[in-house]
Steps between C-alpha positions, in 0.01 A plus 500: 500500500857543612759232450550466873137389537592176332726200586658240286497145652708204383693216656882475487701192429466389865123531498497821709224744409657829380302820536635779280383856559525720194609862541297802402800715413585311184397578147366144428166334494427197719535272202841653414619459853374141508675419170828651608531384860291188551595152386369380166521132576225483766151652559505856624176638650412865522277568806378792697705570802191450722523120450845497667480412872608783729610264774844380385551258787472196271609649174730209421190275489293718271364348174283642230217321309338687212 
């Protein structure tokens, strides 16, 4: 599975859901990318990109429940 098939989800300090898209053209595993670029003081979820809505009309209202 390519890195770009996954997304990292976490909330920022304002409670906004952040969706991070890892790149394929990087010599790092998903865990290494997560450790380096995602916050360590809050839960970060790794999900398949298919769970992300394609309609971005209400993206500021998105939430994620495990």
